[in-house]
C-alpha positions, 0 to 999 in steps of 0.5 A: 857442172858439179856433181857427187854421187848424189847430185849434178849441180849447174852453177851457171843455172843456180839449179840442181839438174839431176838428184838421187834422193833418199825415199822419206819414210826410209830416211825417217825410219833411219833416224827414228832407229838412230835416235833409240840406239843414241845416233843423231845424224847430220842430215844433208839435203836441198832446202828449196835450191840452197843445200843445207847440212842439219845437225843437232847437239853432239853426241860425241867428240867426233860429232863435235870434231866434225862440227869444229873442221866445218865451222865456217861452213854455210850450209851448216844449220843448228836445229833442236830435233833432227828432221827432214829437208824438202829433198834428202841426199845423205844421213850421215852418222858419226860414232864409234865402230861398236856403236854403228857396226850393228846399226849398219847390219840392221839397216842393210837387212832392213832395207836390202837393195833399198839403200846405198850404205857406206861404213868407214873409219874417218880419216879426219876423225881418228878413233871414229867412224861414218855410216852413210845412207844414200839412194842406191842410185846415188853412184859418182860414176853414173852421175858423171856419165849423167852430167856429160850427157846434160853438158852434151845437150847443152851445145 
């Protein structure tokens, strides 16, 4: 079993057993609002059963460095215009603190209890912060419990 806060994946079956996906309407609103602020996200999710990380041209040096660090990642897919995948797990914005903090406050007020929001300085990208949006139930502890129950049920 492979799990994180958003999904449980069974590598033997090659399928995602449990997923906590972003609501498409919320995700579209977040993307639109981000773009209006000059912020383009990385969209992580599933294209069918395959993981994908969509990106467009970088908006800043932090995004360029992020892409450089992941240059061998087979999930990376360049797109001209950011859009949603079949199943969307996270939206990830990388920019300076000042650019993301007001956007975070707006999202918290607009989507109270409808999103899990993580905002932190990116240790791998000095001078840049990461703002991530998840399904409100996307939590590693919850997914660990689900993975354990799924594993126990399969024996």
